[in-house]
N, C-alpha and C positions, 0 to 999 in steps of 0.2 A: 500494398495492398487493392486492390481495389473492385468495387462495386457498384453494379448493375440496378437505376429506379428509374423504371421508366421510362427508360433509352439513353437517362442519361448515364454518367458516368463520374464516379463519387471515389474520391482518392481518402484511404483512414492516412492523418497526417500522424498521428499519434505512434502505428505499429512501424510507419515507415519513416517516419526521421528521428525517432528515439533510435535504434540501432544504426541511421549515419552519423551519430555522436562519438560513437567509439573512432572512428578516425578510419575503418576496416571494408570493405566490400564482401556479403555474402552472397556469392557467383551459383547461381542454381545450374544442376545438371542438364545439358539441354531435351537427352532424353525422356524428361521427368514431369514434360509438362502434367501431363494428367492426375501424375503423383501431388504435385505442387496446387496441382490447382482443388484438388480433393484438401488439401489440406489445408487452405484457407475458409474450407464451407466450416472449420474446426476454432473457432475463435472463441476462447475465453477469456481477453484481452476484458472487455466491459466486463466480465462476472466479476472478475478479481478486482477489478476498479469500487465491485459493490461490495466487498467482504472486506478491500479499507476502509470503505468508506462508517461500515457496522461496525467496525473494531475501534477503531479510534474514536467515532462520539460518543460508545457507552461507555469507555476509559475516560473518556475529559470528562463525562459529567459528573462520574466519582470522582477526577482528582476537583475540579471547582466548590465538590462539599454543601451547592447549594442545590441541583436537584435530586442526587443520588445521595444520603444517606452514607456517611461514614462507618463502614462496615462489610458494604455489602459488596462487597468490588470480584469476591471470588467466588459466590453464587452467582454473580451475574454475566462475568467475563468466563470463567473456563467454555460457557459452552460455545458462547459467541468465538472465541478464538479458536476454538477447535472446528467448531462446522462452522463459520463461514474464512473468517481471519486467512486459518490454516491452508482448507483445504479449496477456494476460491482461488489463492492466489498459491496456491502450489498446481491445480491446475493450468492457473495462464502461462506459471511458469515454463512445462511441459509442452502450451502450444505455441509458442513462443520460441522455443530452442528447436525443436518439431519445423517449425516454419524455417530456418536458422535466422532467427532472432534473436542474437546471442546476446548481446545487452539490455535489453527487455528482458530476457527469462534470468536471465542472472538477475536482475534487480527484483525480478517479482521471487524466484528461490532464498534471497536474502530473507527478503520480510514474510514469508513463510514460515521460515524455522525462527524467529520474528517471536509466533503467534503462535507456533508448538510451544518452544521456550514458557512465553508466559501461561501457557495453560499447564503443564508441568510445574509449574512450579507455582502456580495458585490451586491447582488439582489438593483440594485436603488427603484423598490418601497419600501424596508424596509427605506429607509430613515438614515441606517448608515449613510453611506455617505457622503449624503447632509446635516446631521444635527452635524455634528463635525468638529473640526478646524484638519488638516493634523498633528497637534502634538498628539492630543485627538483618531486620529487611529490610530498610529506608538505605542501608550499605549498600546490601546486597540488591536493590533494586534502582541505585545509582550505579554502581559498576555495569552494571546490563546496558542502561539506558547508555556511559561515555562510551561501550563497547559498538554501537551499532551509533553513534556516532560517526565514526571511523570510517566507513562505506556507505553514507549516508551523504556526504561530504563529498568523497570522491564521485556516487555516481550525480551527486549534483553541477559538477565540475561539467559531468560528459552529458549536458544537457544546456547546453549555451548553444547550443542551434536551434533548440527544443521552441516550442511556440512559448509564449511567455508562462499560459498558466501554467505550463507541464516545470517551466523552473519552479514559478510558486509553489509548486504543490513538492517539490524537494527542499524547499526554503523550510515549508512547513515541518518538514518530517524534522530535518535539523533542528529549528527551534524548539519543536516538541521535546525531543529525546535530551538536548541538551538543558534546558530549561527545567526541567523534571528529574533530572542526574545534579544540578546543582543544588535543587532544591532540597533531595534525598539525602546527599549528603550532607548539609548544610542545616539540615531540618527546617528549612526556610518554605512555612506557608504556604506565603506571594509567590513564589516562585513556581510551587508544584501548581498550582492556580493558574499562572502565569504559563507553562507548560500543560494545563489542562485545555484552557483556551485555545493554546498551537492546535492539540489534536483536536478538536469538535473543528475548528475553519479547514484543518487539515480533512477531515470526512465532507462537509459540505461539497469542497475543490473536489473531490473524487469523487463524489456523486452527479458532479456537474459534469465529469471530462464522462465519465460513464455512459451517460444518456447522452449527451451529445453525441456517442460512437453508435449508439444502438438505437437514436429515434433515424424511422426512413419515410422518405415520403408516400409510400401506400397506409401507414400506419397513422399521422399525425402530420395536421400541419405545422406544429414548431419542428423549431430546429435549434439547437446551443452552438453557435461559432466556436471555434476552438484560435483564441485570439494568442 
């Protein structure tokens, strides 16, 4: 996918390269040039990274227990998970799938489900938090994190031809899920805090990628490179 600004053609590295990692090509019908051009205008990928960044940082701050007081996570995270994480990632997933970007669309759709599940678990009316002991909640969170380590690992393997920043992003997701899962399973505070810091750095990386995609020559002199 490419755009033209001031007569110069820019290639969207992330959107193009991520899908090439699956090892398959996604052919486009020659007779659908007009439709394909219309699809390229509906690019929700930067918005998806914004949602990932906001949710990751909010949950990360809660896990490190330094800035956000303990016990405030459900009230803080429910709105953020569904309003930013789930919605923005779902829009990004549909946007990429409609453009034929199977790998990126599947990845974003997987993590939109993650934040939807997080929202349901933390929603007071679901009864999940009130019907279980703190230790049972920890064990449930551990299972939840460990399950998402598996697809995250395979998504990480699918980024080996990507820029280093994309690979670093997926590595941070693995670190967050694995350390948080181990910390909750073992009731180990330092591991949970370490997972929280992975979550925060993941959010910062996602923000960087998002702004590198939306900064244009007609809007600002700043350009964030994808390395």
